[in-house]
Legacy VTK file of the C-alpha trace (Angstrom):
# vtk DataFile Version 3.0
C-alpha trace
ASCII
DATASET POLYDATA
POINTS 237 float
154.461 82.583 176.776
157.829 81.214 175.656
158.156 79.846 172.130
160.247 76.730 171.614
162.129 77.788 168.498
163.509 74.284 168.054
160.045 73.140 166.981
159.489 75.946 164.469
159.670 76.089 160.692
160.204 79.693 159.563
159.392 81.092 156.153
160.815 84.567 155.519
159.400 86.451 152.537
162.064 88.885 151.320
161.302 91.347 148.519
165.057 91.499 147.749
168.145 89.663 148.983
169.371 91.199 152.272
165.862 92.170 153.467
165.603 88.866 155.339
168.733 89.528 157.403
168.034 93.219 157.919
164.559 92.418 159.228
165.012 89.206 161.196
168.563 87.904 160.806
169.091 87.519 164.559
165.849 85.558 164.922
166.921 83.344 162.031
170.179 82.663 163.873
168.371 81.888 167.118
166.068 79.415 165.371
168.955 77.665 163.613
170.951 77.409 166.859
167.909 75.861 168.542
167.531 73.267 165.793
164.569 74.746 163.919
164.227 75.250 160.167
164.520 78.468 158.149
163.458 79.014 154.544
163.715 82.255 152.552
161.577 83.180 149.558
163.393 85.933 147.658
160.896 87.633 145.373
163.099 89.547 142.940
166.531 90.948 142.149
168.138 92.675 139.192
170.636 95.299 138.118
170.480 98.362 140.349
171.957 101.840 140.291
172.995 102.764 143.818
175.317 104.948 145.878
177.992 102.326 146.451
181.614 102.792 145.406
180.936 101.250 141.991
177.604 103.031 141.533
175.710 99.849 140.606
175.176 96.194 141.438
174.167 93.501 138.983
171.559 90.799 139.318
174.184 88.137 138.661
176.399 89.561 141.413
173.535 89.563 143.881
172.510 85.998 143.007
176.053 84.902 143.890
175.660 86.754 147.187
172.434 84.857 147.883
174.249 81.549 147.538
177.067 82.707 149.821
174.632 83.918 152.481
172.495 80.770 152.247
175.549 78.629 152.984
176.667 80.852 155.851
173.226 80.951 157.487
172.690 77.247 156.633
169.231 77.862 155.207
167.059 74.784 154.836
165.861 76.129 151.499
165.774 79.296 149.422
164.245 80.314 146.114
164.468 83.378 143.872
161.061 83.671 142.273
161.137 86.573 139.795
164.675 87.543 138.766
165.427 90.141 136.136
164.689 93.654 134.983
161.097 92.808 134.088
160.296 92.481 137.787
162.994 94.139 139.898
161.744 97.465 141.313
158.571 96.926 139.273
156.586 94.572 141.499
153.985 97.282 142.017
153.205 97.027 138.297
152.362 93.310 138.454
148.812 92.068 139.036
148.638 91.591 142.798
147.147 88.135 142.297
150.429 86.951 140.800
152.307 87.884 143.960
149.571 86.413 146.167
149.734 83.094 144.332
153.526 83.098 144.522
153.366 83.283 148.311
150.241 81.220 148.898
150.393 78.274 146.511
152.768 78.541 143.518
156.425 77.647 143.686
158.671 75.458 145.843
158.545 77.718 148.920
154.884 78.685 148.876
153.033 78.451 152.181
151.007 75.487 150.904
154.209 73.625 150.007
156.417 73.938 153.090
153.625 74.539 155.636
155.567 76.861 157.965
154.640 77.421 161.584
155.990 80.998 161.441
155.911 83.425 158.516
157.793 86.723 158.473
156.854 89.386 155.928
157.912 92.997 155.262
156.054 96.015 156.559
153.579 98.034 154.530
155.142 101.321 155.594
158.237 101.138 153.387
159.356 103.827 150.941
160.248 101.002 148.523
157.526 100.044 146.052
158.597 96.387 145.903
158.345 96.098 149.685
154.855 97.576 149.731
153.676 95.287 146.922
155.055 92.158 148.597
153.665 93.132 152.009
150.162 93.719 150.637
150.211 90.440 148.714
151.517 88.492 151.711
148.779 89.817 153.989
146.183 88.547 151.531
147.972 85.233 151.014
147.984 84.680 154.795
144.366 85.716 155.384
142.398 83.781 158.022
140.488 80.685 156.987
139.691 77.117 157.992
142.671 74.774 158.263
140.781 72.249 156.141
140.987 74.658 153.202
144.624 75.736 153.432
147.554 75.851 155.820
147.351 78.468 158.577
150.678 79.404 160.242
150.435 79.886 163.995
152.607 83.019 164.059
152.723 85.795 161.446
155.097 88.704 162.003
155.934 91.816 160.010
159.639 92.619 160.299
161.144 96.092 160.381
164.116 97.623 158.643
165.921 100.642 160.004
164.862 103.009 157.204
161.377 101.742 156.424
159.693 104.416 158.521
160.762 106.939 155.884
157.494 106.814 153.996
155.097 109.323 155.528
152.817 106.458 156.504
151.974 105.237 159.981
154.454 102.613 161.160
152.895 99.443 162.566
153.317 99.196 166.349
156.163 97.002 167.596
154.066 94.636 169.681
156.199 91.479 169.550
159.799 91.339 170.750
162.169 88.393 170.305
165.118 88.379 172.700
168.375 87.440 170.971
171.899 86.702 172.145
175.072 88.567 171.099
176.022 85.590 168.915
172.758 86.000 166.985
173.355 89.678 166.344
176.951 88.952 165.326
175.793 86.333 162.818
173.173 88.714 161.450
175.839 91.334 160.806
178.364 88.867 159.407
175.690 87.516 157.080
174.893 91.025 155.873
178.578 91.683 155.211
178.399 88.839 152.691
175.959 90.940 150.706
179.030 92.932 149.702
177.209 95.022 147.091
174.729 96.216 149.721
176.880 96.634 152.847
177.517 100.222 153.899
179.557 102.105 156.502
178.190 104.444 159.139
176.223 106.657 158.955
173.962 104.440 156.873
170.942 102.353 157.814
172.752 99.247 156.534
175.793 99.840 158.740
176.925 97.760 161.694
176.511 100.709 164.063
172.880 101.276 163.037
171.968 97.600 163.322
173.573 97.181 166.740
171.913 100.359 167.978
168.476 99.209 166.833
168.922 95.823 168.546
169.917 97.585 171.770
166.894 99.900 171.612
164.477 97.030 170.940
166.064 95.123 173.803
165.662 98.048 176.183
162.008 98.326 175.185
161.375 94.819 176.529
163.838 94.899 179.424
166.559 92.834 177.767
170.014 93.628 176.360
169.183 92.787 172.726
166.055 92.051 170.711
164.389 92.252 167.330
160.923 93.777 167.199
157.974 92.964 164.961
154.340 93.755 164.353
152.345 90.626 165.133
149.431 89.889 162.816
148.617 86.497 164.336
149.758 84.445 167.312
147.948 81.271 168.169
149.501 80.116 171.424
LINES 1 238
237 0 1 2 3 4 5 6 7 8 9 10 11 12 13 14 15 16 17 18 19 20 21 22 23 24 25 26 27 28 29 30 31 32 33 34 35 36 37 38 39 40 41 42 43 44 45 46 47 48 49 50 51 52 53 54 55 56 57 58 59 60 61 62 63 64 65 66 67 68 69 70 71 72 73 74 75 76 77 78 79 80 81 82 83 84 85 86 87 88 89 90 91 92 93 94 95 96 97 98 99 100 101 102 103 104 105 106 107 108 109 110 111 112 113 114 115 116 117 118 119 120 121 122 123 124 125 126 127 128 129 130 131 132 133 134 135 136 137 138 139 140 141 142 143 144 145 146 147 148 149 150 151 152 153 154 155 156 157 158 159 160 161 162 163 164 165 166 167 168 169 170 171 172 173 174 175 176 177 178 179 180 181 182 183 184 185 186 187 188 189 190 191 192 193 194 195 196 197 198 199 200 201 202 203 204 205 206 207 208 209 210 211 212 213 214 215 216 217 218 219 220 221 222 223 224 225 226 227 228 229 230 231 232 233 234 235 236
């Protein structure tokens, strides 16, 4: 069954800025080109020690990157929910109910507020504690229930990132492929380059070579040149 992306309203739940593009940036481009809407809920960001040239990135720097990326992608809305050192890389220490409420009903980009037709969330099988906490909370926030009680998106997908299988846990099967065009992959990569503090050169999972290779592999798995692959939790056709 073919999805008319022009009629869709996407909500992407990103634990940190850049996760949205790494996981589904080409799909976001395809939806925008078709005339659909894309919203991104960024959960947290803060100062981070890393292995970049400078050895660190700051929360303020990454918030500026969010604004640059949002303009480039032409997001219909974005929100950073929990900025700062109290939360960044500590989401696993929060009461899960706080994260559930953030996604389900609290805040400007909660599911109950924008009523998306498609929701994209991170996988559970990440090595990153923030990703695991957000994924678990999102699954609960999107639990089945009567439409009369709360909004039920028709399509719920878990997006992958190149390195998330490095966890020792079972990776969710890729059972939903979205075919994308070269222009979509190019815009995904150009958007990621605007996260200058996070962009890396090959060999790195955030490199252009790795991202193009993954898109080619996912395309080959569904008989197409390029694709992004997901684990589908719900599809009501």
